[in-house]
mmCIF file as gemmi writes it, N, C-alpha and C atoms, coordinates in Angstrom:
data_model
loop_
_atom_site.group_PDB
_atom_site.id
_atom_site.type_symbol
_atom_site.label_atom_id
_atom_site.label_alt_id
_atom_site.label_comp_id
_atom_site.label_asym_id
_atom_site.label_entity_id
_atom_site.label_seq_id
_atom_site.pdbx_PDB_ins_code
_atom_site.Cartn_x
_atom_site.Cartn_y
_atom_site.Cartn_z
_atom_site.occupancy
_atom_site.B_iso_or_equiv
_atom_site.pdbx_formal_charge
_atom_site.auth_seq_id
_atom_site.auth_asym_id
_atom_site.pdbx_PDB_model_num
ATOM 1 N N . UNK Axp A 1 ? 35.439 -8.847 30.635 1 0 ? 1 A 1
ATOM 2 C CA . UNK Axp A 1 ? 35.553 -8.084 31.197 1 0 ? 1 A 1
ATOM 3 C C . UNK Axp A 1 ? 35.618 -6.758 30.031 1 0 ? 1 A 1
ATOM 4 N N . UNK Axp A 2 ? 35.202 -6.128 30.35 1 0 ? 2 A 1
ATOM 5 C CA . UNK Axp A 2 ? 34.882 -5.162 29.71 1 0 ? 2 A 1
ATOM 6 C C . UNK Axp A 2 ? 35.79 -3.991 30.379 1 0 ? 2 A 1
ATOM 7 N N . UNK Axp A 3 ? 36.225 -3.652 31.829 1 0 ? 3 A 1
ATOM 8 C CA . UNK Axp A 3 ? 36.99 -2.963 32.688 1 0 ? 3 A 1
ATOM 9 C C . UNK Axp A 3 ? 38.272 -3.61 32.362 1 0 ? 3 A 1
ATOM 10 N N . UNK Axp A 4 ? 38.576 -4.451 31.925 1 0 ? 4 A 1
ATOM 11 C CA . UNK Axp A 4 ? 40.392 -5.745 32.408 1 0 ? 4 A 1
ATOM 12 C C . UNK Axp A 4 ? 40.73 -5.092 33.75 1 0 ? 4 A 1
ATOM 13 N N . UNK Axp A 5 ? 39.857 -5.155 34.565 1 0 ? 5 A 1
ATOM 14 C CA . UNK Axp A 5 ? 40.392 -4.472 36.111 1 0 ? 5 A 1
ATOM 15 C C . UNK Axp A 5 ? 40.288 -3.555 36.703 1 0 ? 5 A 1
ATOM 16 N N . UNK Axp A 6 ? 40.592 -2.613 35.821 1 0 ? 6 A 1
ATOM 17 C CA . UNK Axp A 6 ? 40.986 -1.138 35.636 1 0 ? 6 A 1
ATOM 18 C C . UNK Axp A 6 ? 39.165 -0.639 36.967 1 0 ? 6 A 1
ATOM 19 N N . UNK Axp A 7 ? 39.724 0.959 37.559 1 0 ? 7 A 1
ATOM 20 C CA . UNK Axp A 7 ? 38.084 1.534 38.555 1 0 ? 7 A 1
ATOM 21 C C . UNK Axp A 7 ? 38.101 2.767 36.882 1 0 ? 7 A 1
ATOM 22 N N . UNK Axp A 8 ? 37.265 2.597 36.03 1 0 ? 8 A 1
ATOM 23 C CA . UNK Axp A 8 ? 36.67 3.117 35.816 1 0 ? 8 A 1
ATOM 24 C C . UNK Axp A 8 ? 35.395 4.935 36.548 1 0 ? 8 A 1
ATOM 25 N N . UNK Axp A 9 ? 35.759 6.204 36.47 1 0 ? 9 A 1
ATOM 26 C CA . UNK Axp A 9 ? 34.243 6.624 36.584 1 0 ? 9 A 1
ATOM 27 C C . UNK Axp A 9 ? 33.529 7.181 35.123 1 0 ? 9 A 1
ATOM 28 N N . UNK Axp A 10 ? 32.689 7.993 35.318 1 0 ? 10 A 1
ATOM 29 C CA . UNK Axp A 10 ? 31.652 7.93 34.076 1 0 ? 10 A 1
ATOM 30 C C . UNK Axp A 10 ? 30.88 8.979 35.121 1 0 ? 10 A 1
ATOM 31 N N . UNK Axp A 11 ? 31.015 10.399 34.743 1 0 ? 11 A 1
ATOM 32 C CA . UNK Axp A 11 ? 30.065 11.343 34.999 1 0 ? 11 A 1
ATOM 33 C C . UNK Axp A 11 ? 29.338 11.941 34.616 1 0 ? 11 A 1
ATOM 34 N N . UNK Axp A 12 ? 27.661 11.902 34.023 1 0 ? 12 A 1
ATOM 35 C CA . UNK Axp A 12 ? 27.763 12.773 32.562 1 0 ? 12 A 1
ATOM 36 C C . UNK Axp A 12 ? 26.441 12.119 32.827 1 0 ? 12 A 1
ATOM 37 N N . UNK Axp A 13 ? 25.092 12.593 31.558 1 0 ? 13 A 1
ATOM 38 C CA . UNK Axp A 13 ? 24.244 12.23 30.959 1 0 ? 13 A 1
ATOM 39 C C . UNK Axp A 13 ? 24.296 12.016 29.792 1 0 ? 13 A 1
ATOM 40 N N . UNK Axp A 14 ? 23.08 10.935 29.432 1 0 ? 14 A 1
ATOM 41 C CA . UNK Axp A 14 ? 23.002 9.656 28.489 1 0 ? 14 A 1
ATOM 42 C C . UNK Axp A 14 ? 21.687 9.971 27.71 1 0 ? 14 A 1
ATOM 43 N N . UNK Axp A 15 ? 21.198 10.867 26.696 1 0 ? 15 A 1
ATOM 44 C CA . UNK Axp A 15 ? 19.469 11.077 25.724 1 0 ? 15 A 1
ATOM 45 C C . UNK Axp A 15 ? 19.642 9.145 24.99 1 0 ? 15 A 1
ATOM 46 N N . UNK Axp A 16 ? 18.326 9.212 25.27 1 0 ? 16 A 1
ATOM 47 C CA . UNK Axp A 16 ? 17.685 8.143 24.513 1 0 ? 16 A 1
ATOM 48 C C . UNK Axp A 16 ? 18.238 7.904 23.185 1 0 ? 16 A 1
ATOM 49 N N . UNK Axp A 17 ? 19.179 9.038 22.079 1 0 ? 17 A 1
ATOM 50 C CA . UNK Axp A 17 ? 19.787 8.171 21.065 1 0 ? 17 A 1
ATOM 51 C C . UNK Axp A 17 ? 21.691 7.189 21.657 1 0 ? 17 A 1
ATOM 52 N N . UNK Axp A 18 ? 21.349 8.243 23.023 1 0 ? 18 A 1
ATOM 53 C CA . UNK Axp A 18 ? 22.836 7.16 23.496 1 0 ? 18 A 1
ATOM 54 C C . UNK Axp A 18 ? 24.163 8.138 23.073 1 0 ? 18 A 1
ATOM 55 N N . UNK Axp A 19 ? 23.177 9.928 22.889 1 0 ? 19 A 1
ATOM 56 C CA . UNK Axp A 19 ? 24.437 11.074 23.02 1 0 ? 19 A 1
ATOM 57 C C . UNK Axp A 19 ? 24.478 11.519 24.469 1 0 ? 19 A 1
ATOM 58 N N . UNK Axp A 20 ? 26.206 11.562 24.461 1 0 ? 20 A 1
ATOM 59 C CA . UNK Axp A 20 ? 26.707 11.812 25.885 1 0 ? 20 A 1
ATOM 60 C C . UNK Axp A 20 ? 25.906 13.371 26.173 1 0 ? 20 A 1
ATOM 61 N N . UNK Axp A 21 ? 25.538 14.249 27.011 1 0 ? 21 A 1
ATOM 62 C CA . UNK Axp A 21 ? 25.486 15.443 27.345 1 0 ? 21 A 1
ATOM 63 C C . UNK Axp A 21 ? 26.713 15.527 28.174 1 0 ? 21 A 1
ATOM 64 N N . UNK Axp A 22 ? 26.56 17.865 27.824 1 0 ? 22 A 1
ATOM 65 C CA . UNK Axp A 22 ? 27.865 18.011 29.765 1 0 ? 22 A 1
ATOM 66 C C . UNK Axp A 22 ? 27.729 17.877 30.578 1 0 ? 22 A 1
ATOM 67 N N . UNK Axp A 23 ? 28.41 18.366 31.748 1 0 ? 23 A 1
ATOM 68 C CA . UNK Axp A 23 ? 28.197 18.185 32.666 1 0 ? 23 A 1
ATOM 69 C C . UNK Axp A 23 ? 28.482 19.707 34.06 1 0 ? 23 A 1
ATOM 70 N N . UNK Axp A 24 ? 28.258 19.797 34.579 1 0 ? 24 A 1
ATOM 71 C CA . UNK Axp A 24 ? 28.541 20.573 35.728 1 0 ? 24 A 1
ATOM 72 C C . UNK Axp A 24 ? 29.659 20.072 36.859 1 0 ? 24 A 1
ATOM 73 N N . UNK Axp A 25 ? 30.162 21.776 36.658 1 0 ? 25 A 1
ATOM 74 C CA . UNK Axp A 25 ? 31.325 20.661 37.962 1 0 ? 25 A 1
ATOM 75 C C . UNK Axp A 25 ? 32.212 19.679 37.678 1 0 ? 25 A 1
ATOM 76 N N . UNK Axp A 26 ? 32.655 19.424 36.325 1 0 ? 26 A 1
ATOM 77 C CA . UNK Axp A 26 ? 32.939 18.196 36.227 1 0 ? 26 A 1
ATOM 78 C C . UNK Axp A 26 ? 34.466 18.457 36.914 1 0 ? 26 A 1
ATOM 79 N N . UNK Axp A 27 ? 35.085 19.804 37.286 1 0 ? 27 A 1
ATOM 80 C CA . UNK Axp A 27 ? 36.526 19.431 37.845 1 0 ? 27 A 1
ATOM 81 C C . UNK Axp A 27 ? 36.618 18.962 39.257 1 0 ? 27 A 1
ATOM 82 N N . UNK Axp A 28 ? 35.577 18.482 40.045 1 0 ? 28 A 1
ATOM 83 C CA . UNK Axp A 28 ? 34.963 18.588 40.554 1 0 ? 28 A 1
ATOM 84 C C . UNK Axp A 28 ? 34.625 16.684 40.905 1 0 ? 28 A 1
ATOM 85 N N . UNK Axp A 29 ? 33.857 16.291 39.929 1 0 ? 29 A 1
ATOM 86 C CA . UNK Axp A 29 ? 34.181 14.768 39.666 1 0 ? 29 A 1
ATOM 87 C C . UNK Axp A 29 ? 35.77 14.74 39.818 1 0 ? 29 A 1
ATOM 88 N N . UNK Axp A 30 ? 36.34 14.631 39.124 1 0 ? 30 A 1
ATOM 89 C CA . UNK Axp A 30 ? 37.668 14.418 37.908 1 0 ? 30 A 1
ATOM 90 C C . UNK Axp A 30 ? 38.214 14.624 39.114 1 0 ? 30 A 1
ATOM 91 N N . UNK Axp A 31 ? 38.409 15.595 40.274 1 0 ? 31 A 1
ATOM 92 C CA . UNK Axp A 31 ? 39.162 15.188 41.675 1 0 ? 31 A 1
ATOM 93 C C . UNK Axp A 31 ? 39.229 14.141 42.46 1 0 ? 31 A 1
ATOM 94 N N . UNK Axp A 32 ? 37.962 13.408 42.317 1 0 ? 32 A 1
ATOM 95 C CA . UNK Axp A 32 ? 37.317 12.607 43.121 1 0 ? 32 A 1
ATOM 96 C C . UNK Axp A 32 ? 37.024 10.875 42.436 1 0 ? 32 A 1
ATOM 97 N N . UNK Axp A 33 ? 37.473 11.523 41.588 1 0 ? 33 A 1
ATOM 98 C CA . UNK Axp A 33 ? 37.806 9.959 40.645 1 0 ? 33 A 1
ATOM 99 C C . UNK Axp A 33 ? 39.32 10.388 40.631 1 0 ? 33 A 1
ATOM 100 N N . UNK Axp A 34 ? 40.347 10.674 41.01 1 0 ? 34 A 1
ATOM 101 C CA . UNK Axp A 34 ? 41.913 10.532 41.034 1 0 ? 34 A 1
ATOM 102 C C . UNK Axp A 34 ? 41.632 10.178 42.502 1 0 ? 34 A 1
ATOM 103 N N . UNK Axp A 35 ? 41.328 11.097 43.012 1 0 ? 35 A 1
ATOM 104 C CA . UNK Axp A 35 ? 41.594 10.078 45.118 1 0 ? 35 A 1
ATOM 105 C C . UNK Axp A 35 ? 40.508 9.382 45.845 1 0 ? 35 A 1
ATOM 106 N N . UNK Axp A 36 ? 39.751 8.818 44.14 1 0 ? 36 A 1
ATOM 107 C CA . UNK Axp A 36 ? 39.837 7.324 44.555 1 0 ? 36 A 1
ATOM 108 C C . UNK Axp A 36 ? 40.42 6.528 44.182 1 0 ? 36 A 1
ATOM 109 N N . UNK Axp A 37 ? 41.59 6.616 43.458 1 0 ? 37 A 1
ATOM 110 C CA . UNK Axp A 37 ? 42.485 5.758 42.828 1 0 ? 37 A 1
ATOM 111 C C . UNK Axp A 37 ? 41.308 5.154 41.429 1 0 ? 37 A 1
ATOM 112 N N . UNK Axp A 38 ? 40.571 6.203 40.497 1 0 ? 38 A 1
ATOM 113 C CA . UNK Axp A 38 ? 39.793 5.447 40.156 1 0 ? 38 A 1
ATOM 114 C C . UNK Axp A 38 ? 41.65 5.722 38.233 1 0 ? 38 A 1
ATOM 115 N N . UNK Axp A 39 ? 41.437 4.843 37.796 1 0 ? 39 A 1
ATOM 116 C CA . UNK Axp A 39 ? 41.661 4.435 36.967 1 0 ? 39 A 1
ATOM 117 C C . UNK Axp A 39 ? 41.609 5.403 35.093 1 0 ? 39 A 1
ATOM 118 N N . UNK Axp A 40 ? 40.644 5.409 34.027 1 0 ? 40 A 1
ATOM 119 C CA . UNK Axp A 40 ? 40.525 5.905 33.662 1 0 ? 40 A 1
ATOM 120 C C . UNK Axp A 40 ? 38.448 7.183 34.313 1 0 ? 40 A 1
ATOM 121 N N . UNK Axp A 41 ? 39.033 7.998 32.884 1 0 ? 41 A 1
ATOM 122 C CA . UNK Axp A 41 ? 37.521 8.748 33.341 1 0 ? 41 A 1
ATOM 123 C C . UNK Axp A 41 ? 37.465 9.29 31.85 1 0 ? 41 A 1
ATOM 124 N N . UNK Axp A 42 ? 36.085 9.514 32.288 1 0 ? 42 A 1
ATOM 125 C CA . UNK Axp A 42 ? 35.366 9.523 31.115 1 0 ? 42 A 1
ATOM 126 C C . UNK Axp A 42 ? 34.513 10.729 30.975 1 0 ? 42 A 1
ATOM 127 N N . UNK Axp A 43 ? 34.726 12.58 30.027 1 0 ? 43 A 1
ATOM 128 C CA . UNK Axp A 43 ? 33.873 13.36 30.676 1 0 ? 43 A 1
ATOM 129 C C . UNK Axp A 43 ? 33.598 13.521 29.531 1 0 ? 43 A 1
ATOM 130 N N . UNK Axp A 44 ? 32.022 13.848 29.344 1 0 ? 44 A 1
ATOM 131 C CA . UNK Axp A 44 ? 31.185 15.162 28.227 1 0 ? 44 A 1
ATOM 132 C C . UNK Axp A 44 ? 32.766 15.307 27.224 1 0 ? 44 A 1
ATOM 133 N N . UNK Axp A 45 ? 32.46 15.333 25.739 1 0 ? 45 A 1
ATOM 134 C CA . UNK Axp A 45 ? 32.717 15.888 24.419 1 0 ? 45 A 1
ATOM 135 C C . UNK Axp A 45 ? 33.401 17.413 25.042 1 0 ? 45 A 1
ATOM 136 N N . UNK Axp A 46 ? 33.681 17.502 24.266 1 0 ? 46 A 1
ATOM 137 C CA . UNK Axp A 46 ? 33.474 19.372 24.871 1 0 ? 46 A 1
ATOM 138 C C . UNK Axp A 46 ? 34.2 20.085 25.952 1 0 ? 46 A 1
ATOM 139 N N . UNK Axp A 47 ? 33.896 21.537 26.351 1 0 ? 47 A 1
ATOM 140 C CA . UNK Axp A 47 ? 33.998 22.326 27.285 1 0 ? 47 A 1
ATOM 141 C C . UNK Axp A 47 ? 34.422 21.077 28.6 1 0 ? 47 A 1
ATOM 142 N N . UNK Axp A 48 ? 33.666 20.148 28.603 1 0 ? 48 A 1
ATOM 143 C CA . UNK Axp A 48 ? 34.177 19.009 29.705 1 0 ? 48 A 1
ATOM 144 C C . UNK Axp A 48 ? 35.58 17.925 29.472 1 0 ? 48 A 1
ATOM 145 N N . UNK Axp A 49 ? 36.159 18.411 28.423 1 0 ? 49 A 1
ATOM 146 C CA . UNK Axp A 49 ? 37.245 17.135 28.594 1 0 ? 49 A 1
ATOM 147 C C . UNK Axp A 49 ? 37.842 18.126 28.358 1 0 ? 49 A 1
ATOM 148 N N . UNK Axp A 50 ? 37.904 19.2 27.863 1 0 ? 50 A 1
ATOM 149 C CA . UNK Axp A 50 ? 38.433 20.497 27.74 1 0 ? 50 A 1
ATOM 150 C C . UNK Axp A 50 ? 39.154 20.91 28.848 1 0 ? 50 A 1
ATOM 151 N N . UNK Axp A 51 ? 38.237 21.429 30.072 1 0 ? 51 A 1
ATOM 152 C CA . UNK Axp A 51 ? 38.327 21.548 31.641 1 0 ? 51 A 1
ATOM 153 C C . UNK Axp A 51 ? 39.275 20.117 31.294 1 0 ? 51 A 1
ATOM 154 N N . UNK Axp A 52 ? 38.866 18.975 32.225 1 0 ? 52 A 1
ATOM 155 C CA . UNK Axp A 52 ? 39.331 17.58 32.298 1 0 ? 52 A 1
ATOM 156 C C . UNK Axp A 52 ? 40.939 17.566 31.785 1 0 ? 52 A 1
ATOM 157 N N . UNK Axp A 53 ? 41.511 18.065 30.741 1 0 ? 53 A 1
ATOM 158 C CA . UNK Axp A 53 ? 42.643 17.709 29.663 1 0 ? 53 A 1
ATOM 159 C C . UNK Axp A 53 ? 43.917 18.518 30.95 1 0 ? 53 A 1
ATOM 160 N N . UNK Axp A 54 ? 43.032 20.025 31.077 1 0 ? 54 A 1
ATOM 161 C CA . UNK Axp A 54 ? 43.848 20.77 30.956 1 0 ? 54 A 1
ATOM 162 C C . UNK Axp A 54 ? 43.836 20.176 31.955 1 0 ? 54 A 1
ATOM 163 N N . UNK Axp A 55 ? 43.082 20.291 33.187 1 0 ? 55 A 1
ATOM 164 C CA . UNK Axp A 55 ? 43.738 19.525 35.015 1 0 ? 55 A 1
ATOM 165 C C . UNK Axp A 55 ? 44.163 18.956 35.009 1 0 ? 55 A 1
ATOM 166 N N . UNK Axp A 56 ? 44.307 17.871 34.48 1 0 ? 56 A 1
ATOM 167 C CA . UNK Axp A 56 ? 44.93 16.677 34.667 1 0 ? 56 A 1
ATOM 168 C C . UNK Axp A 56 ? 46.363 16.902 33.87 1 0 ? 56 A 1
ATOM 169 N N . UNK Axp A 57 ? 47.467 18.516 32.785 1 0 ? 57 A 1
ATOM 170 C CA . UNK Axp A 57 ? 48.41 18.203 32.425 1 0 ? 57 A 1
ATOM 171 C C . UNK Axp A 57 ? 48.751 19.512 33.874 1 0 ? 57 A 1
ATOM 172 N N . UNK Axp A 58 ? 48.178 20.202 34.419 1 0 ? 58 A 1
ATOM 173 C CA . UNK Axp A 58 ? 48.722 21.028 34.665 1 0 ? 58 A 1
ATOM 174 C C . UNK Axp A 58 ? 49.413 20.353 36.636 1 0 ? 58 A 1
ATOM 175 N N . UNK Axp A 59 ? 47.553 19.411 36.927 1 0 ? 59 A 1
ATOM 176 C CA . UNK Axp A 59 ? 48.14 18.853 37.932 1 0 ? 59 A 1
ATOM 177 C C . UNK Axp A 59 ? 49.268 16.976 37.318 1 0 ? 59 A 1
ATOM 178 N N . UNK Axp A 60 ? 49.107 17.07 36.612 1 0 ? 60 A 1
ATOM 179 C CA . UNK Axp A 60 ? 49.424 16.232 36.522 1 0 ? 60 A 1
ATOM 180 C C . UNK Axp A 60 ? 49.674 14.274 37.141 1 0 ? 60 A 1
ATOM 181 N N . UNK Axp A 61 ? 47.843 13.902 37.239 1 0 ? 61 A 1
ATOM 182 C CA . UNK Axp A 61 ? 47.731 13.777 37.512 1 0 ? 61 A 1
ATOM 183 C C . UNK Axp A 61 ? 47.98 12.201 36.616 1 0 ? 61 A 1
ATOM 184 N N . UNK Axp A 62 ? 47.749 11.146 37.357 1 0 ? 62 A 1
ATOM 185 C CA . UNK Axp A 62 ? 47.831 9.182 36.969 1 0 ? 62 A 1
ATOM 186 C C . UNK Axp A 62 ? 46.177 9.172 36.903 1 0 ? 62 A 1
ATOM 187 N N . UNK Axp A 63 ? 45.275 9.01 34.936 1 0 ? 63 A 1
ATOM 188 C CA . UNK Axp A 63 ? 44.715 9.054 35.094 1 0 ? 63 A 1
ATOM 189 C C . UNK Axp A 63 ? 43.776 9.191 33.982 1 0 ? 63 A 1
ATOM 190 N N . UNK Axp A 64 ? 43.859 8.628 33.034 1 0 ? 64 A 1
ATOM 191 C CA . UNK Axp A 64 ? 43.391 7.902 31.468 1 0 ? 64 A 1
ATOM 192 C C . UNK Axp A 64 ? 41.966 8.587 31.241 1 0 ? 64 A 1
ATOM 193 N N . UNK Axp A 65 ? 42.281 9.694 30.278 1 0 ? 65 A 1
ATOM 194 C CA . UNK Axp A 65 ? 40.793 10.799 30.444 1 0 ? 65 A 1
ATOM 195 C C . UNK Axp A 65 ? 40.398 9.854 28.558 1 0 ? 65 A 1
ATOM 196 N N . UNK Axp A 66 ? 38.993 9.392 28.207 1 0 ? 66 A 1
ATOM 197 C CA . UNK Axp A 66 ? 38.334 9.116 27.629 1 0 ? 66 A 1
ATOM 198 C C . UNK Axp A 66 ? 37.331 10.688 26.823 1 0 ? 66 A 1
ATOM 199 N N . UNK Axp A 67 ? 37.373 10.956 26.139 1 0 ? 67 A 1
ATOM 200 C CA . UNK Axp A 67 ? 36.2 11.909 25.285 1 0 ? 67 A 1
ATOM 201 C C . UNK Axp A 67 ? 35.109 11.516 25.019 1 0 ? 67 A 1
ATOM 202 N N . UNK Axp A 68 ? 34.102 11.796 25.898 1 0 ? 68 A 1
ATOM 203 C CA . UNK Axp A 68 ? 32.494 10.89 25.411 1 0 ? 68 A 1
ATOM 204 C C . UNK Axp A 68 ? 31.125 11.859 24.353 1 0 ? 68 A 1
ATOM 205 N N . UNK Axp A 69 ? 30.791 10.891 23.064 1 0 ? 69 A 1
ATOM 206 C CA . UNK Axp A 69 ? 30.41 11.731 22.654 1 0 ? 69 A 1
ATOM 207 C C . UNK Axp A 69 ? 29.487 10.485 22.446 1 0 ? 69 A 1
ATOM 208 N N . UNK Axp A 70 ? 29.103 9.602 22.865 1 0 ? 70 A 1
ATOM 209 C CA . UNK Axp A 70 ? 28.161 8.897 22.684 1 0 ? 70 A 1
ATOM 210 C C . UNK Axp A 70 ? 28.581 7.357 23.516 1 0 ? 70 A 1
ATOM 211 N N . UNK Axp A 71 ? 27.279 7.186 24.007 1 0 ? 71 A 1
ATOM 212 C CA . UNK Axp A 71 ? 27.931 5.332 24.482 1 0 ? 71 A 1
ATOM 213 C C . UNK Axp A 71 ? 28.63 4.377 23.889 1 0 ? 71 A 1
ATOM 214 N N . UNK Axp A 72 ? 27.926 4.619 22.6 1 0 ? 72 A 1
ATOM 215 C CA . UNK Axp A 72 ? 28.85 3.333 21.553 1 0 ? 72 A 1
ATOM 216 C C . UNK Axp A 72 ? 30.22 3.598 21.468 1 0 ? 72 A 1
ATOM 217 N N . UNK Axp A 73 ? 30.661 4.929 21.531 1 0 ? 73 A 1
ATOM 218 C CA . UNK Axp A 73 ? 32.202 5.593 20.796 1 0 ? 73 A 1
ATOM 219 C C . UNK Axp A 73 ? 32.722 4.979 22.8 1 0 ? 73 A 1
ATOM 220 N N . UNK Axp A 74 ? 32.086 5.15 24.04 1 0 ? 74 A 1
ATOM 221 C CA . UNK Axp A 74 ? 32.632 5.144 24.937 1 0 ? 74 A 1
ATOM 222 C C . UNK Axp A 74 ? 33.258 3.658 25.194 1 0 ? 74 A 1
ATOM 223 N N . UNK Axp A 75 ? 32.352 2.964 24.349 1 0 ? 75 A 1
ATOM 224 C CA . UNK Axp A 75 ? 32.269 1.163 24.89 1 0 ? 75 A 1
ATOM 225 C C . UNK Axp A 75 ? 33.426 1.294 23.607 1 0 ? 75 A 1
ATOM 226 N N . UNK Axp A 76 ? 33.898 1.276 22.909 1 0 ? 76 A 1
ATOM 227 C CA . UNK Axp A 76 ? 34.705 0.986 21.881 1 0 ? 76 A 1
ATOM 228 C C . UNK Axp A 76 ? 36.176 1.147 22.566 1 0 ? 76 A 1
ATOM 229 N N . UNK Axp A 77 ? 36.321 2.504 22.779 1 0 ? 77 A 1
ATOM 230 C CA . UNK Axp A 77 ? 37.459 3.347 23.652 1 0 ? 77 A 1
ATOM 231 C C . UNK Axp A 77 ? 37.898 2.448 24.905 1 0 ? 77 A 1
ATOM 232 N N . UNK Axp A 78 ? 36.471 2.063 25.329 1 0 ? 78 A 1
ATOM 233 C CA . UNK Axp A 78 ? 37.614 1.419 26.723 1 0 ? 78 A 1
ATOM 234 C C . UNK Axp A 78 ? 37.577 -0.033 26.36 1 0 ? 78 A 1
ATOM 235 N N . UNK Axp A 79 ? 37.247 -0.415 25.531 1 0 ? 79 A 1
ATOM 236 C CA . UNK Axp A 79 ? 37.328 -1.953 24.338 1 0 ? 79 A 1
ATOM 237 C C . UNK Axp A 79 ? 38.818 -1.733 24.195 1 0 ? 79 A 1
ATOM 238 N N . UNK Axp A 80 ? 39.453 -1.054 23.287 1 0 ? 80 A 1
ATOM 239 C CA . UNK Axp A 80 ? 40.686 -0.753 22.606 1 0 ? 80 A 1
ATOM 240 C C . UNK Axp A 80 ? 41.381 -0.455 24.159 1 0 ? 80 A 1
ATOM 241 N N . UNK Axp A 81 ? 40.977 -0.188 25.16 1 0 ? 81 A 1
ATOM 242 C CA . UNK Axp A 81 ? 43 0.495 26.357 1 0 ? 81 A 1
ATOM 243 C C . UNK Axp A 81 ? 43.629 -1.115 26.299 1 0 ? 81 A 1
ATOM 244 N N . UNK Axp A 82 ? 44.589 -0.203 26.351 1 0 ? 82 A 1
ATOM 245 C CA . UNK Axp A 82 ? 46.019 -1.584 27.166 1 0 ? 82 A 1
ATOM 246 C C . UNK Axp A 82 ? 45.828 -2.047 28.457 1 0 ? 82 A 1
């Protein structure tokens, strides 16, 4: 079980090579994930990730953040979570 019973939310786009793309409205998607009880939020690398990291720290959200560069990297990151 890759999720290990955790609720994982991962908005974004993935191209045919597995690269993750930036998204709009990431702050609202993060808030929705927190409100729905998600344990892990996957944010596209770059501005999206930086914005989420800042919001999580400012609002003291209880959610783990994973930076997504590629689909494969995200799978490895999830598999290595405690």
